SERO-4910 file (N, C-alpha, C, O; in steps of 0.05 Angstrom, whole numbers):
BEGIN
 pado doro    nc1    nc2    nc3   cac1   cac2   cac3    cc1    cc2    cc3    oc1    oc2    oc3
  Met    A     17    -24      0      0      0      0     17     25      0     11     45    -14
  Lys    A     39     25     16     57     48     17     71     52    -10     75     75    -18
  Ile    A     79     30    -23     92     32    -49     73     44    -69     81     60    -86
  Arg    A     48     36    -68     28     47    -87     24     77    -83     23     92   -102
  Lys    A     23     86    -57     21    114    -51     45    130    -61     43    152    -71
  Leu    A     69    117    -57     94    130    -66     94    134    -96    102    155   -106
  Val    A     85    113   -111     84    115   -140     64    136   -149     70    152   -167
  Glu    A     41    137   -135     21    157   -142     31    186   -137     25    204   -152
  Gly    A     46    189   -115     57    215   -109     79    224   -128     82    247   -134
  Cys    A     95    204   -138    117    210   -157    107    213   -185    123    223   -202
  Lys    A     83    205   -191     73    205   -219     74    233   -232     84    236   -254
  Pro    A     63    255   -218     65    281   -231     94    290   -236     99    304   -256
  Val    A    112    283   -217    140    291   -221    152    277   -246    165    290   -262
  Met    A    147    251   -248    158    236   -271    146    246   -297    160    248   -317
  Ile    A    120    253   -296    107    263   -321    119    289   -329    124    293   -353
  Met    A    124    308   -311    135    334   -318    164    331   -327    172    347   -344
  Val    A    179    312   -317    206    308   -327    205    298   -356    220    307   -373
  Val    A    186    280   -362    182    270   -389    174    293   -408    183    295   -431
  Val    A    157    311   -398    148    334   -414    171    351   -421    173    360   -445
  Gln    A    188    357   -402    211    375   -408    231    362   -427    244    375   -443
  Val    A    234    335   -425    252    321   -444    241    323   -472    255    327   -491
  Ala    A    214    320   -474    201    322   -500    203    350   -511    208    354   -535
  Tyr    A    201    370   -494    204    398   -503    232    403   -513    236    418   -533
  Ser    A    252    392   -500    280    396   -509    284    383   -536    299    395   -553
  Gly    A    272    360   -541    274    348   -568    261    365   -589    270    367   -611
  Asn    A    239    379   -581    225    397   -599    243    421   -607    243    429   -630
  Asn    A    259    431   -587    277    453   -593    298    445   -613    306    461   -630
  Val    A    309    420   -610    329    410   -629    317    409   -657    330    417   -677
  Leu    A    292    399   -660    280    397   -686    273    425   -698    276    429   -722
  Tyr    A    264    443   -680    260    471   -689    285    482   -701    284    495   -722
  Lys    A    307    477   -688    333    488   -698    340    477   -725    348    491   -743
  Leu    A    336    451   -729    342    438   -754    323    448   -776    332    452   -799
  Ala    A    297    451   -770    278    460   -790    283    489   -798    281    496   -822
  Ala    A    291    506   -778    297    534   -784    321    536   -802    322    553   -820
  Ile    A    342    520   -796    366    520   -812    360    510   -841    373    519   -860
  Asp    A    341    492   -843    333    482   -869    318    502   -886    313    498   -909
  Gly    A    310    525   -873    297    546   -887    267    548   -884    254    563   -897
  Met    A    256    532   -866    227    532   -862    219    556   -845    233    564   -826
  Ser    A    197    569   -853    187    592   -838    177    584   -810    163    565   -807
  Leu    A    186    600   -790    178    593   -763    148    598   -759    136    584   -742
  Arg    A    136    617   -773    107    621   -771     91    596   -781     71    589   -769
  Ile    A    101    585   -802     88    561   -814     92    537   -796     75    520   -794
  Ile    A    116    535   -784    121    513   -764    100    515   -742     88    495   -734
  Ser    A     95    539   -732     76    543   -710     48    535   -719     33    523   -704
  Ala    A     40    543   -744     13    536   -754     10    506   -757    -10    495   -748
  Tyr    A     30    493   -769     29    464   -772     29    449   -745     16    428   -743
  Arg    A     42    460   -726     43    448   -699     15    444   -689      9    422   -679
  Phe    A     -1    465   -690    -28    463   -678    -48    449   -697    -68    438   -687
  Ile    A    -43    450   -723    -60    434   -741    -57    405   -736    -77    390   -735
  Phe    A    -32    395   -734    -27    367   -728    -38    360   -700    -49    338   -697
  Ala    A    -35    378   -681    -45    372   -654    -76    369   -654    -86    352   -641
  Thr    A    -90    387   -669   -119    385   -670   -128    359   -684   -146    345   -674
  Ala    A   -115    352   -706   -122    327   -720   -117    303   -703   -131    282   -706
  Phe    A    -97    304   -685    -91    281   -668   -109    279   -643   -117    258   -635
  Met    A   -114    302   -630   -128    303   -605   -158    302   -607   -171    291   -589
  Leu    A   -169    312   -628   -198    313   -631   -211    285   -631   -230    281   -616
  Pro    A   -201    266   -647   -213    239   -645   -210    226   -617   -228    212   -608
  Leu    A   -187    231   -604   -183    220   -577   -203    231   -557   -214    217   -541
  Ala    A   -208    258   -559   -227    270   -541   -255    260   -546   -270    255   -527
  Leu    A   -263    257   -572   -290    247   -578   -294    218   -569   -316    210   -563
  Phe    A   -272    202   -569   -275    174   -562   -273    170   -532   -291    157   -520
  Phe    A   -252    179   -519   -247    173   -491   -265    189   -472   -270    179   -450
  Glu    A   -273    212   -480   -289    229   -461   -318    234   -472   -330    254   -466
  Arg    A   -328    215   -487   -355    218   -499   -376    216   -477   -398    227   -481
  Lys    A   -371    202   -455   -391    197   -435   -389    216   -411   -410    224   -399
  Asn    A   -365    224   -404   -361    240   -380   -352    269   -386   -342    282   -368
  Arg    A   -355    278   -411   -347    305   -418   -368    325   -408   -391    322   -414
  Pro    A   -359    346   -393   -378    366   -383   -391    382   -407   -381    381   -429
  Lys    A   -412    396   -401   -426    412   -421   -408    435   -430   -396    449   -413
  Leu    A   -407    439   -456   -391    461   -467   -406    487   -466   -427    490   -478
  Thr    A   -396    506   -451   -409    532   -447   -393    554   -461   -371    549   -470
  Trp    A   -405    577   -463   -391    600   -475   -367    608   -458   -347    617   -469
  Thr    A   -369    605   -432   -346    612   -414   -323    593   -420   -300    603   -422
  Val    A   -328    567   -423   -307    548   -429   -295    554   -457   -271    552   -460
  Leu    A   -312    561   -476   -302    568   -503   -284    592   -502   -263    593   -516
  Phe    A   -292    612   -486   -275    636   -484   -249    630   -470   -228    640   -478
  Gln    A   -249    613   -450   -225    605   -436   -207    589   -455   -183    592   -455
  Ala    A   -219    572   -472   -204    557   -492   -191    575   -512   -168    571   -521
  Phe    A   -206    596   -520   -194    616   -539   -170    629   -526   -150    633   -540
  Leu    A   -172    637   -501   -150    650   -487   -126    631   -484   -103    638   -487
  Cys    A   -132    606   -478   -111    586   -475    -97    581   -502    -72    579   -503
  Gly    A   -113    580   -523   -101    576   -550    -84    600   -558    -64    597   -572
  Leu    A    -92    624   -549    -77    648   -555    -52    651   -538    -30    654   -549
  Leu    A    -55    649   -511    -33    655   -493    -13    631   -491     11    636   -489
  Gly    A    -24    607   -492     -6    584   -490      0    571   -516     15    551   -517
  Gly    A    -12    582   -538     -8    570   -564      3    589   -584     27    593   -586
  Ser    A    -15    600   -601     -6    616   -624     11    640   -617     32    645   -628
  Leu    A      1    657   -598     15    681   -591     42    674   -578     63    686   -585
  Phe    A     42    656   -559     66    648   -545     87    637   -565    110    645   -564
  Gln    A     78    619   -583     97    606   -601    109    627   -621    133    626   -626
  Asn    A     92    644   -631    102    664   -651    121    684   -638    141    692   -650
  Met    A    114    693   -614    132    712   -600    159    698   -593    180    710   -595
  Tyr    A    156    673   -583    180    658   -575    199    654   -599    223    658   -597
  Leu    A    188    645   -622    204    639   -645    215    665   -658    237    665   -668
  Lys    A    198    686   -658    208    711   -670    230    723   -653    250    734   -664
  Ser    A    228    722   -627    250    731   -610    275    715   -613    297    725   -610
  Leu    A    271    689   -620    294    672   -625    310    682   -649    334    681   -650
  Val    A    295    692   -670    308    702   -694    321    730   -689    343    735   -698
  Leu    A    307    747   -674    316    774   -670    339    776   -650    355    795   -652
  Thr    A    341    758   -632    363    759   -612    381    735   -615    397    734   -634
  Ser    A    379    716   -598    394    691   -599    380    670   -583    364    676   -566
  Ala    A    387    645   -588    376    623   -573    383    624   -544    368    617   -526
  Thr    A    408    634   -538    417    636   -511    400    656   -495    391    650   -472
  Phe    A    395    679   -506    379    699   -492    350    690   -488    339    694   -466
  Val    A    339    678   -509    311    670   -507    308    648   -486    288    647   -471
  Ser    A    327    629   -485    326    608   -465    328    619   -437    315    609   -419
  Ala    A    344    639   -434    347    652   -408    321    666   -399    312    663   -377
  Met    A    309    681   -418    284    695   -412    261    675   -406    243    681   -390
  Tyr    A    261    652   -419    240    632   -415    239    622   -387    219    613   -377
  Asn    A    262    624   -374    263    615   -346    253    635   -326    254    631   -302
  Leu    A    242    657   -336    226    675   -319    199    664   -313    185    674   -295
  Val    A    190    644   -328    163    633   -325    157    624   -296    135    631   -286
  Pro    A    174    609   -283    167    600   -255    162    624   -236    143    623   -221
  Ala    A    179    644   -238    176    667   -220    150    682   -227    135    690   -209
  Val    A    145    687   -253    121    701   -260     96    685   -253     77    697   -243
  Thr    A     96    659   -257     74    642   -250     69    642   -220     46    643   -211
  Phe    A     90    641   -205     88    642   -175     75    667   -166     58    667   -148
  Ile    A     83    690   -177     71    716   -169     42    717   -178     25    726   -162
  Leu    A     36    708   -203      8    709   -212    -10    690   -196    -32    697   -190
  Ala    A      1    667   -190    -15    647   -174    -22    658   -147    -44    654   -137
  Ile    A     -4    672   -134     -9    685   -108    -30    707   -112    -48    710    -95
  Ser    A    -27    723   -133    -46    745   -138    -74    735   -143    -93    748   -135
  Phe    A    -77    712   -157   -103    702   -164   -114    682   -143   -135    670   -146
  Gly    A    -99    679   -121   -108    662    -99   -105    632   -105   -118    616    -91
  Leu    A    -89    624   -125    -85    596   -130    -62    584   -114    -59    560   -114
  Glu    A    -47    601   -102    -24    592    -86    -21    610    -62    -26    634    -64
  Lys    A    -13    599    -39     -8    614    -15     22    617    -11     37    597    -14
  Leu    A     31    641     -5     60    646     -1     70    633     24     89    618     23
  Ala    A     57    639     47     64    627     73     94    629     77    107    609     84
  Ile    A    105    653     74    134    657     76    145    652    104    168    646    107
  Arg    A    128    653    125    137    648    152    141    618    158    155    611    176
  Thr    A    128    601    141    131    573    145    156    562    130    165    575    112
  Leu    A    165    540    139    189    528    127    183    519     98    200    521     80
  Ala    A    158    509     93    150    501     67    149    525     47    157    523     24
  Gly    A    138    547     57    137    571     40    165    582     33    170    590     11
  Lys    A    183    581     53    210    590     47    224    571     27    239    580     10
  Ala    A    218    545     29    230    526     11    221    531    -18    236    529    -37
  Lys    A    195    538    -21    185    543    -48    197    568    -60    205    568    -84
  Val    A    200    589    -44    212    613    -54    242    609    -61    251    617    -83
  Val    A    256    597    -43    285    592    -47    289    573    -71    307    577    -87
  Gly    A    272    552    -73    274    533    -95    269    546   -122    283    541   -142
  Thr    A    249    564   -123    243    578   -148    267    596   -156    274    596   -180
  Leu    A    278    610   -137    301    628   -143    325    611   -151    341    620   -169
  Met    A    329    588   -139    352    571   -146    349    560   -174    368    559   -189
  Gly    A    324    553   -181    319    543   -208    325    564   -230    337    558   -250
  Ile    A    315    588   -225    320    610   -244    350    617   -245    361    621   -266
  Gly    A    362    618   -221    391    624   -220    408    603   -234    427    610   -248
  Gly    A    401    578   -230    415    556   -244    412    558   -274    431    553   -288
  Ala    A    388    565   -283    384    567   -312    400    590   -323    412    588   -345
  Met    A    401    613   -309    417    636   -318    447    629   -318    461    637   -336
  Leu    A    456    614   -297    484    607   -296    491    588   -319    512    591   -332
  Leu    A    473    569   -325    477    550   -347    478    564   -373    492    556   -392
  Thr    A    463    586   -375    461    601   -401    484    619   -405    496    620   -427
  Phe    A    491    636   -385    510    658   -390    539    651   -382    557    665   -391
  Tyr    A    543    631   -365    571    625   -356    580    599   -369    566    578   -366
  Lys    A    603    599   -381    613    575   -394    634    561   -377    630    539   -368
  Gly    A    656    575   -371    677    562   -356    693    543   -373    692    544   -398
  Val    A    707    525   -360    724    506   -375    707    485   -389    685    479   -379
  Glu    A    717    475   -411    702    454   -426    705    427   -412    727    420   -403
  Ile    A    683    413   -410    683    386   -397    672    366   -417    650    369   -428
  Asn    A    688    346   -423    681    325   -442    672    300   -427    689    282   -421
  Ile    A    647    299   -420    636    275   -406    634    252   -425    641    229   -419
  Trp    A    623    258   -448    621    238   -469    626    251   -496    624    276   -498
  Lys    A    631    235   -516    635    246   -543    623    226   -563    634    204   -566
  Thr    A    601    234   -576    589    216   -595    597    225   -623    607    247   -628
  Gln    A    592    207   -642    599    213   -670    575    224   -685    575    228   -709
  Ile    A    553    230   -670    528    241   -682    530    271   -684    535    284   -664
  Asp    A    525    282   -708    524    311   -712    503    316   -733    508    314   -757
  Leu    A    478    323   -724    456    327   -742    459    353   -758    444    357   -777
  Leu    A    478    370   -751    481    395   -765    503    395   -786    509    415   -798
  Lys    A    516    372   -789    540    371   -807    532    377   -836    549    388   -851
  Asp    A    507    371   -844    499    377   -872    493    406   -876    491    415   -899
  Tyr    A    489    421   -854    481    449   -856    504    468   -851    502    492   -857
  Lys    A    526    458   -841    548    476   -833    562    487   -857    565    473   -878
  Ser    A    572    511   -854    585    524   -877    613    512   -880    624    498   -862
  Asn    A    625    518   -902    652    508   -908    673    523   -893    696    513   -890
  Gly    A    667    547   -883    687    563   -869    690    555   -840    705    536   -834
  Asp    A    677    570   -823    681    564   -794    661    544   -784    664    536   -760
  Gly    A    642    536   -800    623    515   -791    603    525   -771    590    508   -758
  Val    A    599    551   -769    580    561   -750    554    568   -764    553    580   -785
  Val    A    531    560   -751    505    565   -763    493    589   -748    490    588   -723
  His    A    485    609   -762    473    633   -750    443    632   -755    434    632   -777
  Leu    A    428    633   -733    399    633   -734    389    662   -733    367    668   -744
  Ala    A    403    679   -720    393    706   -716    403    724   -739    425    721   -749
  Ser    A    387    744   -745    395    763   -766    413    784   -754    409    794   -732
  Ser    A    434    791   -770    453    811   -760    442    839   -760    452    856   -745
  His    A    421    844   -775    409    870   -776    382    871   -761    366    889   -766
  Ser    A    377    853   -744    352    852   -730    351    872   -707    372    883   -698
  Lys    A    327    878   -698    323    897   -676    325    882   -650    306    868   -642
  His    A    347    885   -637    352    870   -612    332    877   -590    323    860   -575
  Ala    A    325    903   -589    307    912   -568    279    899   -571    267    891   -551
  Leu    A    270    897   -596    244    885   -601    245    855   -594    225    844   -583
  Gly    A    267    843   -600    270    814   -593    270    810   -563    258    790   -553
  Cys    A    282    828   -547    281    826   -518    253    829   -507    245    813   -490
  Leu    A    238    848   -518    211    852   -509    193    828   -515    177    820   -499
  Leu    A    197    816   -539    182    792   -547    189    768   -529    171    753   -523
  Ala    A    214    766   -522    222    744   -504    209    746   -477    199    726   -466
  Val    A    209    770   -466    196    775   -440    166    771   -442    154    759   -424
  Ala    A    154    782   -464    125    779   -467    117    750   -471     96    742   -461
  Ser    A    133    734   -484    127    705   -487    127    691   -460    111    673   -456
  Ser    A    145    698   -442    146    686   -416    121    693   -400    109    676   -387
  Phe    A    112    718   -401     88    726   -388     64    713   -400     45    705   -386
  Ser    A     64    709   -427     42    696   -440     39    667   -431     16    658   -426
  Tyr    A     61    653   -429     60    625   -420     51    623   -391     35    605   -384
  Ala    A     60    642   -374     52    642   -346     22    647   -343      8    634   -327
  Phe    A     11    666   -359    -17    672   -358    -33    647   -368    -55    642   -358
  Trp    A    -22    633   -387    -36    609   -397    -39    588   -374    -60    576   -371
  Leu    A    -18    584   -359    -20    565   -336    -42    573   -317    -56    556   -306
  Ile    A    -44    599   -311    -64    609   -293    -92    605   -304   -110    594   -290
  Ile    A    -96    612   -329   -123    609   -342   -130    579   -345   -153    571   -342
  Gln    A   -110    563   -351   -114    534   -353   -123    522   -327   -140    504   -326
  Ala    A   -112    532   -305   -121    523   -278   -150    530   -273   -165    514   -262
  Lys    A   -158    554   -281   -186    562   -279   -204    545   -297   -226    537   -289
  Met    A   -195    541   -321   -211    525   -340   -215    496   -331   -236    484   -335
  Ser    A   -194    485   -319   -195    457   -309   -216    454   -288   -227    432   -284
  Glu    A   -222    475   -273   -243    473   -253   -271    470   -265   -288    455   -255
  Arg    A   -276    484   -287   -301    483   -301   -303    460   -321   -324    449   -326
  Tyr    A   -280    452   -332   -280    433   -354   -257    413   -349   -237    414   -362
  Pro    A   -261    395   -330   -239    376   -322   -236    352   -341   -238    329   -332
  Ser    A   -232    358   -366   -228    337   -386   -203    343   -402   -204    360   -420
  Pro    A   -181    331   -396   -155    338   -408   -154    335   -438   -143    352   -452
  Tyr    A   -166    313   -448   -165    309   -477   -181    330   -492   -172    342   -512
  Ser    A   -205    336   -482   -222    356   -494   -211    384   -491   -212    400   -510
  Ser    A   -199    389   -468   -186    415   -464   -163    420   -484   -160    442   -495
  Thr    A   -147    399   -488   -125    401   -507   -135    404   -535   -124    420   -551
  Ala    A   -156    389   -542   -167    391   -569   -178    419   -574   -174    431   -596
  Leu    A   -193    430   -555   -204    457   -558   -182    478   -560   -183    496   -577
  Met    A   -162    476   -543   -139    495   -544   -125    493   -571   -118    514   -582
  Ser    A   -120    469   -580   -106    465   -606   -122    476   -629   -111    487   -647
  Leu    A   -148    471   -628   -166    481   -650   -165    512   -651   -162    523   -673
  Met    A   -167    525   -628   -166    554   -627   -139    564   -637   -137    583   -652
  Ala    A   -118    551   -627    -91    560   -634    -85    555   -664    -71    571   -676
  Ser    A    -95    533   -675    -90    528   -703   -104    549   -721    -92    557   -741
  Ile    A   -128    557   -714   -141    578   -729   -126    605   -727   -121    618   -747
  Gln    A   -118    612   -703   -103    637   -699    -76    637   -713    -69    656   -727
  Ala    A    -61    615   -710    -34    613   -721    -35    612   -752    -18    624   -765
  Ser    A    -56    598   -763    -58    596   -792    -65    622   -804    -54    630   -825
  Val    A    -84    637   -792    -91    664   -802    -67    682   -802    -63    697   -821
  Tyr    A    -52    682   -780    -28    699   -778     -7    691   -799      5    708   -812
  Ala    A     -3    665   -803     17    656   -823      8    663   -851     24    671   -868
  Phe    A    -18    660   -858    -28    666   -884    -25    696   -890    -19    704   -913
  Cys    A    -28    713   -870    -26    742   -874      3    750   -876      9    770   -891
  Met    A     22    737   -863     49    746   -862     67    732   -883     86    745   -893
  Glu    A     61    708   -891     78    693   -910     67    695   -938     44    688   -943
  Lys    A     83    706   -956     75    709   -984     85    686  -1001     75    682  -1024
  Asp    A    104    671   -992    116    649  -1007    100    624  -1001    103    612   -980
  Trp    A     83    615  -1020     66    592  -1016     81    566  -1016     72    545  -1005
  Ser    A    105    566  -1027    121    541  -1027    130    534   -999    138    511   -994
  Gln    A    129    553   -980    137    547   -952    118    527   -939    125    514   -920
  Trp    A     93    525   -949     73    508   -937     77    479   -946     64    460   -935
  Lys    A     94    474   -965     98    448   -976    114    431   -956    136    439   -947
  Leu    A    104    407   -950    118    388   -933    125    363   -949    108    352   -963
  Gly    A    150    355   -947    159    330   -960    168    311   -938    164    315   -914
  Trp    A    180    289   -948    190    269   -929    218    278   -919    239    266   -927
  Asn    A    218    299   -903    243    311   -894    240    321   -865    221    314   -851
  Ile    A    259    338   -857    260    348   -830    236    365   -824    228    368   -801
  Arg    A    224    378   -845    201    396   -840    177    380   -831    163    388   -813
  Leu    A    171    357   -845    149    341   -837    153    329   -810    134    328   -793
  Leu    A    177    320   -804    183    308   -778    180    329   -756    168    323   -735
  Thr    A    189    353   -760    186    375   -740    157    381   -735    148    384   -712
  Ala    A    141    384   -757    113    391   -755     98    369   -740     81    375   -723
  Ala    A    103    344   -748     89    322   -736     96    318   -706     79    314   -689
  Tyr    A    122    320   -700    131    317   -672    120    340   -655    110    336   -633
  Ala    A    123    365   -665    114    388   -649     84    387   -645     74    396   -624
  Gly    A     69    377   -665     40    377   -663     29    353   -647     14    357   -628
  Ile    A     38    329   -654     26    305   -642     38    300   -614     24    297   -594
  Val    A     65    300   -612     78    294   -587     77    317   -567     68    313   -544
  Val    A     85    341   -576     88    363   -557     61    377   -552     51    378   -530
  Ala    A     49    388   -574     24    403   -570      0    385   -565    -21    394   -556
  Gly    A      3    359   -570    -19    340   -565    -16    326   -539    -29    332   -519
  Val    A      2    306   -539      5    288   -515     16    304   -491      6    302   -469
  Met    A     38    319   -496     51    333   -473     34    355   -461     33    358   -436
  Val    A     20    370   -477      2    390   -466    -21    378   -451    -30    389   -431
  Thr    A    -31    354   -459    -51    340   -444    -40    332   -416    -54    335   -396
  Leu    A    -15    323   -416     -3    316   -390      1    341   -372     -3    340   -348
  Val    A      9    363   -385     12    388   -370    -15    397   -358    -16    405   -335
  Ile    A    -37    395   -374    -63    403   -364    -71    385   -340    -83    394   -321
  Trp    A    -65    359   -343    -71    341   -321    -56    348   -295    -67    348   -273
  Cys    A    -31    355   -298    -14    363   -275    -23    390   -263    -23    393   -239
  Val    A    -32    408   -281    -42    434   -271    -67    430   -254    -70    442   -233
  Arg    A    -85    412   -263   -109    407   -248   -103    393   -222   -117    397   -202
  Leu    A    -83    376   -222    -76    361   -198    -59    376   -178    -64    375   -154
  Lys    A    -38    390   -188    -19    402   -170    -18    433   -171     -5    445   -154
  Gly    A    -30    445   -191    -30    474   -193     -9    484   -213      9    469   -221
  Pro    A    -12    509   -221      6    521   -242     35    524   -233     53    522   -249
  Val    A     39    530   -207     67    535   -198     83    509   -199    106    509   -207
  Phe    A     70    486   -192     84    461   -194     93    455   -222    116    445   -226
  Val    A     77    461   -242     83    456   -270    106    475   -279    124    466   -292
  Ser    A    104    500   -272    123    520   -282    151    516   -271    170    524   -284
  Ile    A    153    504   -247    179    502   -235    197    482   -250    221    482   -246
  Phe    A    185    465   -267    201    446   -283    212    459   -309    227    446   -322
  Asn    A    204    483   -315    213    496   -340    243    498   -343    254    492   -365
  Pro    A    258    506   -322    288    506   -325    300    480   -332    322    478   -343
  Leu    A    285    458   -326    296    431   -333    298    428   -363    315    412   -373
  Met    A    281    442   -379    283    440   -408    309    450   -418    321    438   -437
  Leu    A    319    472   -407    345    483   -415    367    463   -409    386    460   -425
  Leu    A    365    449   -387    385    429   -379    385    406   -399    405    397   -409
  Cys    A    360    396   -406    358    374   -425    367    382   -453    379    367   -467
  Thr    A    361    408   -460    370    417   -487    400    419   -488    412    412   -509
  Ala    A    413    427   -466    442    428   -466    455    401   -470    474    397   -485
  Phe    A    444    381   -456    454    354   -458    448    342   -486    464    327   -497
  Ala    A    424    348   -496    417    338   -523    435    350   -544    443    337   -563
  Gly    A    441    376   -541    459    389   -559    487    377   -559    500    375   -580
  Ser    A    496    370   -535    523    358   -533    524    330   -545    545    321   -554
  Met    A    501    316   -545    500    289   -555    495    287   -586    507    271   -600
  Phe    A    477    305   -596    468    302   -623    476    325   -641    475    323   -666
  Leu    A    484    348   -630    491    372   -647    520    380   -645    528    401   -654
  Asp    A    536    362   -633    565    367   -631    571    393   -616    590    407   -622
  Glu    A    555    399   -595    560    422   -578    575    414   -553    572    391   -544
  Asn    A    590    432   -542    607    425   -519    594    433   -493    581    453   -491
  Leu    A    598    416   -473    589    422   -446    612    437   -431    635    432   -436
  His    A    604    455   -413    623    471   -398    617    469   -368    597    458   -360
  Leu    A    635    480   -352    632    479   -323    606    493   -315    592    484   -296
  Gly    A    599    515   -328    574    529   -322    550    512   -326    530    514   -311
  Ser    A    551    494   -346    528    476   -350    525    456   -327    502    451   -318
  Ile    A    547    446   -317    545    427   -294    535    441   -269    518    431   -255
  Leu    A    547    465   -263    538    480   -239    509    489   -241    494    486   -222
  Gly    A    501    498   -265    474    506   -269    455    483   -266    433    486   -254
  Ala    A    462    460   -277    445    436   -274    442    428   -245    420    420   -237
  Thr    A    463    430   -230    462    423   -201    443    442   -186    427    433   -170
  Met    A    444    468   -192    426    487   -179    397    482   -187    379    484   -170
  Ile    A    393    475   -213    365    469   -222    354    446   -207    331    446   -198
  Val    A    369    424   -205    360    400   -191    354    406   -161    334    397   -150
  Cys    A    372    421   -148    368    428   -120    344    445   -117    328    442    -98
  Gly    A    340    464   -135    316    481   -134    290    466   -137    271    471   -123
  Leu    A    290    447   -156    267    430   -160    261    414   -135    238    412   -126
  Tyr    A    281    402   -123    278    387    -98    266    404    -76    249    395    -61
  Ala    A    276    429    -73    266    446    -52    237    453    -56    221    453    -37
  Val    A    229    459    -80    201    466    -86    183    442    -81    161    444    -70
  Leu    A    191    419    -91    176    394    -87    173    387    -58    152    378    -49
  Trp    A    194    391    -43    192    386    -14    172    405     -1    156    397     16
  Gly    A    174    431     -9    155    450      3    126    444     -4    109    446     13
  Lys    A    121    437    -30     94    429    -38     84    404    -23     61    403    -15
  Asn    A    102    385    -19     94    360     -5     88    366     24     69    355     35
  Ala    A    104    384     36     98    391     64     72    406     67     57    401     86
  Glu    A     65    423     48     39    437     48     16    417     45     -4    420     59
  Met    A     19    398     26     -2    378     22     -7    362     47    -30    356     54
  Lys    A     15    354     61     12    338     85     -3    355    107    -20    344    121
  Lys    A      5    380    109     -8    398    129    -38    401    123    -54    401    141
  Met    A    -44    405     97    -72    408     89    -88    382     95   -111    384    103
  Ser    A    -76    359     89    -90    334     95    -95    330    124   -115    319    133
  Gln    A    -75    338    141    -79    336    170   -101    354    180   -116    347    197
  Leu    A   -103    379    168   -124    397    176   -152    386    168   -171    388    183
  Val    A   -153    374    144   -179    362    135   -186    339    153   -210    336    160
  Leu    A   -166    323    160   -172    300    178   -181    309    205   -199    297    216
  Ser    A   -168    330    216   -176    340    243   -204    352    242   -219    349    261
  Lys    A   -211    366    221   -238    377    218   -259    356    216   -280    358    228
  Ser    A   -253    335    201   -272    313    198   -276    298    224   -298    289    231
  Thr    A   -254    295    240   -255    282    266   -272    298    285   -288    287    300
  Ser    A   -268    324    285   -284    342    303   -314    341    295   -331    342    313
  Lys    A   -320    340    270   -348    338    261   -361    312    270   -384    312    278
  Glu    A   -345    290    269   -356    264    277   -361    265    307   -381    253    317
  Ala    A   -344    279    322   -348    280    351   -373    296    357   -388    289    375
  Glu    A   -377    318    343   -402    334    347   -427    318    340   -447    320    353
  Thr    A   -425    301    320   -448    284    312   -454    264    334   -477    259    340
  Ile    A   -433    253    345   -437    234    367   -450    247    391   -467    235    404
  Glu    A   -442    272    397   -454    286    419   -484    292    414   -500    291    433
  Leu    A   -491    297    390   -518    302    383   -535    276    384   -559    277    391
  Val    A   -523    254    378   -538    228    379   -545    222    408   -567    212    413
  Ile    A   -527    227    427   -532    222    455   -548    246    465   -537    264    478
  Ser    A   -574    246    459   -591    269    465   -601    268    494   -599    246    506
  Pro    A   -610    290    505   -621    290    533   -645    271    534   -659    267    514
  Pro    A   -652    261    558   -675    244    561   -701    259    555   -703    283    558
  Lys    A   -721    243    547   -746    255    539   -763    265    562   -780    282    559
  Asn    A   -757    254    587   -772    263    610   -766    291    617   -743    298    624
  Gly    A   -785    308    615   -780    336    620   -775    343    649   -767    366    655
  Asn    A   -778    323    668   -774    329    697   -744    331    703   -736    341    724
  Cys    A   -726    321    685   -698    321    690   -687    348    682   -685    354    658
  Lys    A   -679    364    701   -670    391    695   -640    393    696   -629    413    686
  Asn    A   -626    373    707   -596    375    708   -585    347    703   -599    327    701
  Ser    A   -558    347    700   -544    322    693   -546    301    714   -545    277    708
  Ser    A   -550    308    740   -551    288    761   -577    272    760   -578    250    771
  Asp    A   -597    283    747   -623    269    745   -625    251    721   -645    236    718
  Val    A   -605    252    703   -607    237    678   -609    208    682   -626    194    670
  Gln    A   -592    196    701   -592    168    705   -619    158    717   -629    138    709
  Asn    A   -630    174    736   -655    166    749   -678    167    729   -695    150    729
  Cys    A   -677    188    711   -698    190    691   -697    167    672   -718    156    664
  Asn    A   -673    160    663   -670    138    645   -680    112    658   -692     95    645
  Gly    A   -674    109    684   -683     86    698   -713     85    700   -725     64    697
  Asp    A   -726    108    705   -755    109    706   -767    102    679   -787     88    678
  Asp    A   -755    112    658   -765    106    631   -764     77    625   -783     65    615
  Leu    A   -741     64    632   -737     36    627   -756     19    643   -767     -1    634
  Ser    A   -761     27    669   -778     11    686   -807     13    676   -822     -6    678
  Glu    A   -815     37    665   -842     40    656   -846     23    631   -867     11    627
  Lys    A   -824     22    613   -826      6    589   -826    -24    596   -828    -41    578
***
């Protein structure tokens, strides 16, 4: 029984780790597709088109009996989720990637846990409880996660060769000169890219908050993901049609473009977003957002294994801080959950005690005016019966 409870308690943690690993794989494919010349706007549109085509049948089949009634409020929340966590977030994130650099955008993305934590407290979805040890652990853990991500991003240090594989997915794209692939434009507006990176972090954080509210009214993860993907696919497609004049960009062949669109849509925007929605409903938006720095860690290791990128001392130190920060937040959340369960248990025990007191009612004989007469009255009643 204890092992089963332990597995149930670890399930959200394991799911979020899998989600971040899948997200890091998506970043690698994004990089390959962008280098291949595919428009990032069209990648975003295809992502949600594939997600809708994959999730809609699953929602209709698995939740056909227990799906709540679809209301205008739920539709509006789905529209906001598709905008803030889908089309708007993806386009701002990818555009800032072009205008600045992958390093800067990755660093800004790690503002999500802090922003989500502040928003969750503001909307009453999370309690700060800074005077308690659990509250301090959550705050310190969040700051450690962000600090570790920043350290991993901006500080290199000495090169560390933990492993060396012969896999280099970028070898066909590298130039004949220095072999460096440039994703960002040299004439781009850096200030606009910075604003878009910060705005995308706020957009994702707001999505987690709205998704938590939507899950209360519409607790169906498959249907929620399908609705969100449908809204995002419409929004992203309209934006891509308006901005892209080259129709050949929409063509998909049996190449990295199709693989990126299918993986980003089916695996990431479909399966992984469903898991994220399930974790938001179960553990709250702060729990989900605290795992975001883990994506940077996974991307760094994936880059060293498959893209011939080098690991440095800053990567190891940053990874250590991220793991310690995650552990601190998880410990704080677990301590809060235990305290809440104890409070619920004590309240239920007190209510049972009150019920028992009400069952032992005073004797029906009105002549008994005090407690000393109760036994005699009961005796008289029994003798009469």
